[in-house]
Steps between C-alpha positions, in 0.01 A plus 500: 500500500356150482648418839272748662175345376403190698205432269729483196734262682206281604368489143843408361533223759151376411589487130823313582316246718235450232778442246657233722162338555438497123841343443416227753167436322671472161758252631227295670294500178801400287584206726138383500474516121826309464374227735169484313684454171700212649181339625344532154797316347469224760125471433561472126762229556265305726219532244726372221617209714145411601382506138790279393433251778128485416583439134744225597241336726237515225742343253586225748132422560437492125800270455369268773198421280738337249750363751334404830837403649545864602187492718680415829720809461199721426314354797801558723479875429116508508474586130274205436251347743601172654314202369400288794354161433140454597468344845429130488192414702581263785412137441242352725643279769474129422217329684601220735 
């Protein structure tokens, strides 16, 4: 009886196609959420590492106030400004 109604067949096919499309959307959504979660973990790891490195740099700069021998290492990594000696003004040429 259902074979004789083309409208019923068309509607059943439409429902089946919509079901497949919905399945594709769910899989696509699942993969996107999983990737987003991985990116969140990476971001948290980078934030923790950055905070630790900033704390280490701050401690090293604080330590350099008591032990200036560490200054060349801090200057090498641009953690402390380089101290350049003031330019010596040129001496006037001797008069003959």
